[in-house]
Steps between C-alpha positions, in 0.01 A plus 500: 500500500324656797592200717869535407493873573334435836760236592778738397360773727478256792862395450613861467314603817642203690852589391455861609367391839793260547749774415329747735506251787871438445566875509327548836745507790340366815531660844694192610747557215544865598562403863758245390679767295491729803645227721781439251576873483518527881724194526736644238505832686594321823806354325614813316381860467628855460411616852654252744854375441510122496214253548232578756507287814139417595430444869182369659257713698584297812870579460415865436299524823771318696745769384281779641337560161822598324669400176877501450562729204865390475375145434229612256231361729135536403223348708216320322188624676270200521206461267535852357792391282672833574876499556625782725840634598512760776792726415432724800229485766525876551447723799160573652226256593302218343135554424252368756142387451276806477776720354453707186811651344613701202803339337751648256659243271797509266501199273597316187252269324640243256320242285694178562349324200564767236819638657372859492488769766137608525524792742747665734502824698856459623648783294519735799418504870210739439314251279264297717181302462252565777243253629282453806496168682288362784547190712203311645606188685753352259346644183649800321307713251650787307429757229735711293451875532762633260813407311597275211299194609192718537550672164584182309241257637207689654300578185485135389552300818407720796712628786545188717851437623628156390479242776872430472587863576327471838641163607831655621310734734464209744878486535644849443488830687355823365699811582606840368879463515590491131848369587347179636175431315365148479580339167400167348534299183205292383440232238127503443273252319217649297224445757686703764594785267320774311168442326688527170734217604208295627304532177797435269663240729858623533735514802664821620809595695491802731750701695308721745590735783232606749484832684236617746306788348344792681 
């Protein structure tokens, strides 16, 4: 009787372990779901009319680092996996190595996988997110000071500005003329986005304008 009970427990434990293993979603599976979500977004989405036309980084550079908005062009930026459309380069000047700036951003953050808007401060011109950014060589580092991104993420994930937010700073100008602020659209894989996106493995879409702060 004891032997039968012991065998039953072994079989039950084995079945539970098998079920648990089947329920675990691997990191590779999550990345594949992310890739599928991005590919679907490139074909059809609620932000850009018609399919997105992806151009190479070489083509982007040959065109003086511009994207043709009328053709829905987004450049795929090398190994980062980030797709970028420059809507406007803006007035002002690009950041140079050694510069430290305060930047005011108006943005929309959208979870491509779930189809939900996460955050936006684009209700009025007075709503801005503020962050500091420094450039050393070709490396940008930034921290949020105030705004929705700071309020929403800082307590759990810190104040670091997502890498993808700083990528456009190599190509756009920072100025104070609100009639001609730099503006970009970004499709961002999890490892270039917020810490929340990185941990949960989901891609995000951003629309961001950049203004030089005081």
